C-alpha positions in Angstrom: -92.0 32.7 7.0 -88.4 32.2 5.6 -85.7 32.0 8.0 -82.6 34.6 7.6 -79.4 32.5 6.6 -77.0 34.4 8.6 -74.1 33.6 6.0 -75.6 36.2 4.0 -75.1 39.1 6.3 -71.7 37.9 7.1 -68.4 39.1 5.4 -67.1 35.8 5.6 -70.2 34.2 4.0 -70.6 31.7 7.0 -73.5 31.2 9.6 -76.7 29.4 10.1 -80.3 30.4 10.2 -81.4 32.8 13.1 -84.4 31.8 15.1 -86.0 35.5 14.5 -84.2 38.4 12.8 -85.2 41.6 13.1 -83.5 44.9 11.9 -83.6 48.5 13.6 -83.1 51.8 11.8 -83.7 54.4 14.5 -82.3 54.4 18.2 -85.8 53.7 19.6 -86.5 50.5 17.5 -83.0 49.1 18.8 -84.0 49.8 22.3 -87.4 48.5 21.8 -86.2 45.5 20.2 -83.6 44.3 23.0 -86.0 45.1 25.4 -88.7 43.1 24.0 -85.9 39.9 23.6 -84.8 40.6 27.2 -88.3 40.5 28.7 -88.9 37.3 26.3 -85.6 35.8 28.0 -84.5 35.3 24.5 -80.6 34.8 23.5 -79.8 38.1 21.6 -76.7 38.6 18.9 -76.0 42.0 18.0 -74.6 42.3 14.4 -74.5 45.3 11.9 -71.8 44.8 9.0 -70.9 41.7 10.0 -67.0 42.0 9.4 -66.4 41.0 13.0 -68.0 37.6 13.3 -68.0 34.3 12.9 -71.2 32.1 13.5 -71.9 28.7 13.9 -73.4 26.7 11.1 -76.0 25.4 13.4 -77.2 29.7 13.5 -78.3 31.4 16.5 -81.0 30.2 18.6 -82.7 33.4 19.7 -83.3 36.7 18.4 -80.4 38.7 15.7 -80.6 42.4 16.0 -78.8 44.1 12.9 -78.2 47.3 13.9 -78.8 49.7 10.7 -79.3 53.4 12.1 -77.4 55.8 9.9 -76.9 59.3 10.0 -74.1 61.8 11.8 -74.3 64.9 13.2 -71.8 68.0 14.1 -72.7 69.1 17.7 -70.2 71.2 17.6 -66.6 72.8 15.7 -64.2 75.4 16.5 -60.6 76.1 15.5 -59.3 75.4 18.7 -61.4 72.5 19.8 -61.7 70.9 16.2 -64.9 69.2 15.5 -67.3 67.2 17.5 -69.6 64.5 15.4 -72.1 62.0 16.9 -72.6 59.0 14.6 -75.3 56.4 14.8 -74.2 52.7 15.7 -75.3 51.4 12.2 -73.6 54.0 10.1 -71.1 52.2 8.0 -67.5 53.1 9.2 -65.8 54.1 5.9 -68.6 56.3 5.0 -68.2 58.2 8.0 -63.9 58.4 7.3 -64.2 59.5 4.1 -66.9 62.3 5.2 -64.3 63.0 7.5 -61.7 63.3 5.1 -63.3 65.1 2.6 -64.7 67.7 5.5 -60.8 68.2 6.9 -61.5 66.7 10.0 -58.3 65.3 11.0 -57.8 61.9 13.3 -59.2 59.0 11.5 -57.8 58.9 8.0 -55.4 55.8 8.7 -58.7 54.2 9.6 -60.3 54.1 5.9 -61.3 50.9 4.3 -62.1 49.2 7.3 -65.6 47.4 6.7 -68.5 47.5 9.4 -70.4 49.9 11.6 -69.3 52.8 13.6 -70.9 51.2 16.8 -68.5 48.3 17.0 -65.4 50.1 16.3 -65.3 51.4 20.3 -65.9 47.3 20.9 -63.1 46.5 19.4 -61.4 50.0 19.7 -60.7 49.2 16.2 -57.2 50.3 14.9 -55.2 50.0 11.6 -51.8 51.9 10.6 -50.8 53.7 13.5 -54.4 55.0 14.7 -57.4 53.6 16.7 -60.4 55.0 17.7 -59.5 55.3 21.0 -57.6 58.3 20.0 -60.4 60.5 19.0 -63.3 58.9 20.7 -65.1 61.4 23.1 -68.1 59.4 24.1 -70.2 56.4 23.3 -74.0 56.3 23.9 -75.4 52.8 24.9 -78.3 51.1 26.3 -77.2 49.4 29.5 -79.4 46.0 29.4 -79.1 45.3 33.3 -80.1 48.9 34.6 -82.8 49.1 31.3 -81.7 52.8 30.8 -79.5 54.7 28.7 -75.7 55.1 29.8 -72.8 57.2 28.5 -69.6 56.4 28.7 -65.8 58.6 28.4 -63.0 56.9 27.0 -61.4 56.4 30.7 -64.6 54.7 31.7 -64.5 52.3 28.7 -60.9 50.8 29.6 -59.5 51.0 26.0 -56.7 48.1 25.2 -55.1 46.5 22.6 -57.9 45.6 20.7 -60.5 45.5 23.6 -62.6 47.8 25.4 -64.6 47.3 28.6 -67.8 46.8 26.2 -65.8 43.7 24.6 -65.3 42.3 27.7 -69.0 42.5 28.9 -70.1 40.9 25.8 -70.8 37.1 26.0 -71.5 35.0 22.5 -72.1 38.1 21.2 -74.7 39.4 23.5 -73.4 42.4 24.8 -74.3 44.1 28.2 -73.8 47.8 26.5 -75.7 47.9 23.5 -73.9 51.1 21.6 -76.1 53.4 19.8 -74.2 56.3 18.9 -70.4 57.2 19.3 -68.9 60.9 19.5 -65.7 61.8 17.8 -63.5 64.7 18.7 -61.4 65.3 15.8 -58.9 68.2 14.9 -60.0 70.5 12.0 -57.2 70.4 9.0 -56.4 69.2 5.9 -53.3 67.5 7.4 -53.9 64.3 9.0 -52.6 63.1 12.0 -49.0 62.1 12.8 -47.7 58.7 10.7 -47.0 56.3 13.6 -47.0 53.5 11.3 -43.4 52.4 9.1 -45.1 50.9 6.2 -47.9 53.8 5.8 -44.9 56.4 6.1 -42.9 54.9 3.4 -45.7 54.9 1.2 -46.3 58.7 1.6 -42.5 59.6 1.3 -42.8 61.2 5.0 -40.7 60.1 8.3 -42.5 58.7 11.1 -43.9 60.9 12.9 -44.2 63.5 10.2 -48.1 64.6 8.9 -49.4 64.4 5.4 -52.6 65.5 3.9 -55.5 63.5 5.0 -56.8 62.9 1.4 -53.2 61.4 0.8 -53.3 59.2 3.8 -56.3 57.8 2.9 -55.8 57.0 -0.6 -52.0 55.1 -0.2 -54.1 53.1 2.9 -57.1 52.0 1.1 -54.2 50.9 -1.6 -52.0 49.4 1.0 -55.4 47.3 2.3 -56.2 46.5 -1.3 -52.9 44.7 -1.7 -53.6 42.8 1.2 -57.2 42.0 0.4 -58.5 44.1 3.3 -60.7 46.2 1.3 -64.4 44.1 0.5 -64.5 43.1 -3.0 -67.1 40.8 -4.2 -64.9 39.3 -7.0 -62.1 38.8 -5.0 -62.3 35.4 -2.7 -59.8 37.1 -1.0 -61.7 39.6 1.0 -64.3 37.1 2.0 -63.0 37.0 5.7 -62.8 38.9 9.1 -60.2 40.8 7.9 -56.8 39.9 10.7 -58.4 36.3 12.0 -55.2 37.0 14.8 -54.4 39.6 17.0 -50.6 40.3 17.4 -49.5 39.2 20.8 -48.2 41.0 23.7 -45.6 39.3 24.7 -43.6 40.2 28.7 -40.0 40.6 27.8 -38.5 36.9 28.3 -41.0 35.5 26.0 -40.1 38.4 23.3 -36.0 37.4 24.0 -36.8 33.9 23.0 -38.3 35.0 19.7 -35.8 34.0 16.5 -33.5 37.0 15.2 -35.9 39.0 12.6 -38.8 38.8 14.5 -40.8 41.7 14.5 -40.6 43.9 18.0 -42.1 46.9 19.3 -42.9 48.5 22.2 -46.1 48.1 23.9 -45.7 49.5 27.6 -45.1 48.5 30.5 -42.2 46.4 29.7 -44.3 44.4 27.1 -43.7 43.8 23.3 -45.9 43.1 20.6 -44.6 40.8 17.8 -46.7 40.3 14.4 -48.7 37.4 14.7 -48.7 37.2 10.3 -44.5 36.8 10.8 -45.4 33.7 13.5 -47.7 32.4 11.2 -45.5 32.4 8.0 -42.4 31.2 9.9 -44.4 28.4 11.5 -44.9 26.8 7.8 -48.3 28.5 6.6 -47.2 30.8 3.9 -50.0 33.0 1.7 -52.6 30.6 -0.2 -51.8 27.7 2.7 -55.3 25.4 2.8 -55.9 25.7 -0.8 -54.8 22.0 -1.7 -57.5 19.6 -2.0 -55.8 17.6 0.6 -56.2 20.5 3.1 -58.0 20.5 6.3 -60.5 22.3 4.5 -60.2 20.2 1.2 -59.6 24.0 -0.1 -62.7 25.5 1.0 -60.9 27.4 3.5 -57.4 28.9 3.4 -55.1 31.7 4.6 -55.8 34.5 1.9 -53.6 34.5 -1.3 -52.3 38.5 -0.2 -51.9 38.4 3.6 -51.6 35.4 6.4 -53.8 36.6 8.6 -57.1 36.4 6.7 -58.8 33.2 6.9 -60.8 33.1 3.6 -63.9 31.4 2.7 -62.9 30.2 -1.1 -66.7 29.8 -2.2 -68.3 26.5 -0.6 -66.6 26.9 3.2 -68.5 26.3 6.3 -67.7 27.8 9.8 -66.5 24.4 10.8 -63.9 24.5 7.7 -62.5 28.1 9.1 -62.2 27.2 12.6 -60.5 23.9 11.6 -58.2 26.1 9.6 -57.7 28.4 12.4 -57.2 25.5 15.2 -54.3 24.4 12.5 -52.1 27.9 12.3 -53.0 28.4 16.1 -51.4 24.6 17.0 -48.8 25.2 14.5 -47.8 28.7 15.7 -47.8 27.1 19.6 -45.9 24.4 18.8 -43.1 26.7 16.8 -42.5 29.4 19.1 -44.6 28.7 22.1 -46.9 31.8 21.5 -50.5 31.4 21.6 -52.4 32.9 19.2 -56.5 34.7 19.7 -59.3 35.2 17.8 -60.0 39.1 16.9 -63.6 38.4 15.7 -66.2 37.3 17.8 -66.8 33.5 17.9 -70.6 32.5 17.9 -71.2 29.1 19.2 -68.1 28.2 18.2 -64.8 27.8 20.4 -61.1 27.8 18.8 
């Protein structure tokens, strides 16, 4: 039996063979596959769209389970409470956003164009352009591998934080305690999107921050902005062969933020914290767009920063996971040396360390 090579299932196009590969299209198949792997004592890696994983060139030594369940169901809808919609974990995220926008469901339109599956969104508390999923998630149904039972979480139990959640904190090397089965969202009814919180998006829409715009217009502009940064998957564009933003924006204490150079972005992050821009730090530490394309670079030109956005580490065609990690370390070390700030990876590293 031929092995499944995981590079064919990830958006960065790196990763070696899976010792065993399964695909589950229903909730029952997901639970059965997880229980089987656990009963055998096998390592278990969960994946869906493959957009938030960097997998070792050595592959994965256990079962790789691809979540491929799709579909959504409206549980309730009224003018006061809005719409409650349950989405299967394997349902492509952007297909759900498109469906929501065209059915006048408001609250996820600024998350257009993000690759991957719906089930992955609460794990990472996926966000962009001033929205994140914690603002609209109503509940998350999971399979608790330790208890051997279905467990449903409400938002307060998920302990959402910036690109973080309880689901992520209980995941080790891509193997979660809680395997997401469905995600239920509570969305407002109406053609207008949620208030625009992000300055760049507000400018693109011609509105002030805090004002609303039609959700269809928000989706159009977000897709345009993401496309200009190589953040919308395109088989013909090597800048999109990545995990999107590789580093999270650092959250700093006030003293560290005060040491930033004049002109460095500063955004309030609550409780006296300040968020700055990882992309700004990278560029001002000497790593411009396209850094690494040179044949004499640390990766021999096989991997580079995107030519459109410094936050994406891209596979130029023949890169390995080793190449991506070498570039990531060079960038991280350069930012640390220049600013004394440690960058942290956003994608999960499977069999790898930064």
